[in-house]
C-alpha positions as a LaTeX table, in Angstrom:
\begin{tabular}{lrrr}
\hline
Residue & $x$ (\AA) & $y$ (\AA) & $z$ (\AA) \\
\hline
Met1 & 20.10 & $-1.07$ & 9.20 \\
Lys2 & 18.12 & 1.04 & 11.59 \\
Leu3 & 14.31 & 0.35 & 10.77 \\
His4 & 11.45 & 3.16 & 10.28 \\
Ile5 & 7.60 & 3.00 & 10.31 \\
Leu6 & 6.20 & 5.04 & 7.93 \\
Ser7 & 2.11 & 5.50 & 8.73 \\
Phe8 & $-0.84$ & 7.28 & 6.68 \\
Gly9 & $-4.26$ & 8.16 & 8.11 \\
Arg10 & $-6.82$ & 10.42 & 6.73 \\
Ser11 & $-6.68$ & 12.35 & 10.13 \\
Lys12 & $-3.57$ & 12.59 & 12.64 \\
Lys13 & $-5.19$ & 10.53 & 15.42 \\
Lys14 & $-6.17$ & 7.27 & 12.89 \\
Met15 & $-2.40$ & 7.03 & 11.57 \\
Arg16 & $-1.87$ & 3.36 & 11.07 \\
Pro17 & 1.59 & 2.04 & 9.94 \\
Ile18 & 1.54 & 0.88 & 5.62 \\
Met19 & 5.55 & 0.04 & 5.36 \\
Val20 & 8.58 & $-0.85$ & 7.48 \\
Asp21 & 11.82 & 0.05 & 5.97 \\
Ser22 & 15.14 & 2.31 & 5.92 \\
Leu23 & 15.10 & 6.29 & 6.67 \\
Val24 & 15.53 & 6.36 & 3.07 \\
Lys25 & 13.35 & 3.99 & 1.74 \\
Cys26 & 9.95 & 5.75 & 3.55 \\
Glu27 & 10.89 & 8.95 & 2.66 \\
Asn28 & 10.95 & 8.22 & $-0.83$ \\
Tyr29 & 7.65 & 6.41 & $-0.75$ \\
Gln30 & 6.05 & 9.41 & 1.11 \\
Lys31 & 7.52 & 12.23 & $-1.32$ \\
Ser32 & 5.72 & 9.25 & $-4.43$ \\
Arg33 & 2.50 & 9.80 & $-2.14$ \\
Gln34 & 1.98 & 13.20 & $-2.94$ \\
Asn35 & $-1.40$ & 13.31 & $-4.75$ \\
Val36 & $-2.92$ & 10.97 & $-1.36$ \\
Leu37 & $-5.02$ & 13.20 & 0.71 \\
Gly38 & $-4.20$ & 12.67 & 4.21 \\
Trp39 & $-1.46$ & 12.47 & 7.14 \\
His40 & 1.94 & 10.63 & 7.02 \\
Asp41 & 4.83 & 10.52 & 9.35 \\
Ile42 & 7.73 & 8.70 & 10.54 \\
Gln43 & 9.09 & 7.09 & 13.39 \\
Pro44 & 12.01 & 4.66 & 14.63 \\
Ala45 & 10.53 & 0.64 & 14.40 \\
Leu46 & 10.83 & $-0.95$ & 17.37 \\
Pro47 & 13.60 & $-3.63$ & 18.32 \\
Gly48 & 12.98 & $-6.96$ & 16.24 \\
Ser49 & 10.94 & $-5.48$ & 13.76 \\
Val50 & 10.95 & $-6.29$ & 10.35 \\
Val51 & 10.88 & $-5.42$ & 7.16 \\
Trp52 & 7.41 & $-4.85$ & 5.66 \\
Arg53 & 4.96 & $-3.45$ & 3.15 \\
Gln54 & 1.67 & $-2.82$ & 2.76 \\
Arg55 & $-0.21$ & $-4.72$ & $-0.65$ \\
Ser56 & $-2.38$ & $-3.28$ & $-2.80$ \\
Ala57 & $-5.89$ & $-4.17$ & $-2.30$ \\
Ser58 & $-7.31$ & $-5.68$ & $-5.26$ \\
Ile59 & $-9.17$ & $-9.05$ & $-5.63$ \\
Arg60 & $-7.46$ & $-9.93$ & $-8.76$ \\
Gly61 & $-3.66$ & $-8.28$ & $-8.64$ \\
Ser62 & $-1.94$ & $-6.65$ & $-11.44$ \\
Gly63 & $-1.77$ & $-10.29$ & $-13.43$ \\
Asp64 & $-4.83$ & $-8.66$ & $-15.92$ \\
Lys65 & $-2.55$ & $-5.73$ & $-17.10$ \\
His66 & 0.62 & $-7.56$ & $-18.91$ \\
Asn67 & 0.09 & $-10.33$ & $-21.39$ \\
Cys68 & 1.57 & $-13.18$ & $-19.43$ \\
Gly69 & $-0.58$ & $-15.57$ & $-20.61$ \\
Pro70 & $-4.36$ & $-16.89$ & $-20.37$ \\
Arg71 & $-6.64$ & $-15.53$ & $-18.02$ \\
Val72 & $-7.24$ & $-17.43$ & $-15.01$ \\
Ile73 & $-11.29$ & $-18.28$ & $-14.71$ \\
Gly74 & $-13.48$ & $-18.13$ & $-11.70$ \\
Lys75 & $-11.47$ & $-15.55$ & $-9.80$ \\
Gly76 & $-14.11$ & $-13.19$ & $-9.83$ \\
Pro77 & $-13.89$ & $-10.05$ & $-11.91$ \\
Ser78 & $-11.19$ & $-8.02$ & $-12.03$ \\
Gly79 & $-11.52$ & $-4.15$ & $-10.30$ \\
Tyr80 & $-10.64$ & $-1.96$ & $-7.69$ \\
Ile81 & $-11.87$ & $-1.12$ & $-3.56$ \\
Thr82 & $-12.80$ & 2.84 & $-2.91$ \\
Lys83 & $-14.27$ & 3.44 & 0.30 \\
Lys84 & $-17.51$ & 3.30 & $-1.16$ \\
Gly85 & $-17.16$ & $-0.49$ & $-2.16$ \\
Phe86 & $-15.77$ & $-2.13$ & $-5.20$ \\
Val87 & $-15.28$ & $-1.14$ & $-8.62$ \\
Glu88 & $-15.21$ & $-3.45$ & $-11.77$ \\
Asn89 & $-13.02$ & $-2.34$ & $-14.55$ \\
Thr90 & $-14.64$ & $-2.01$ & $-17.49$ \\
\hline
\end{tabular}
């Protein structure tokens, strides 16, 4: 399987990789990010690359959204990160 790199950036000069996977999966992820402002680019990966995906930047993860057990105390507030900093869920 040939691997490809999906890069994203707000400008074409500041693009960074967000995913390394097969061409079909990179194209599908690019199509699913149509509402994100910026540029996407798919390039062949270097030999020896491994499959990799960028994880979300939330502090507590997505465990809060599911009723899957007692709430963990001491992990900090749940929320999300924007350009202006951390925004706590209300």
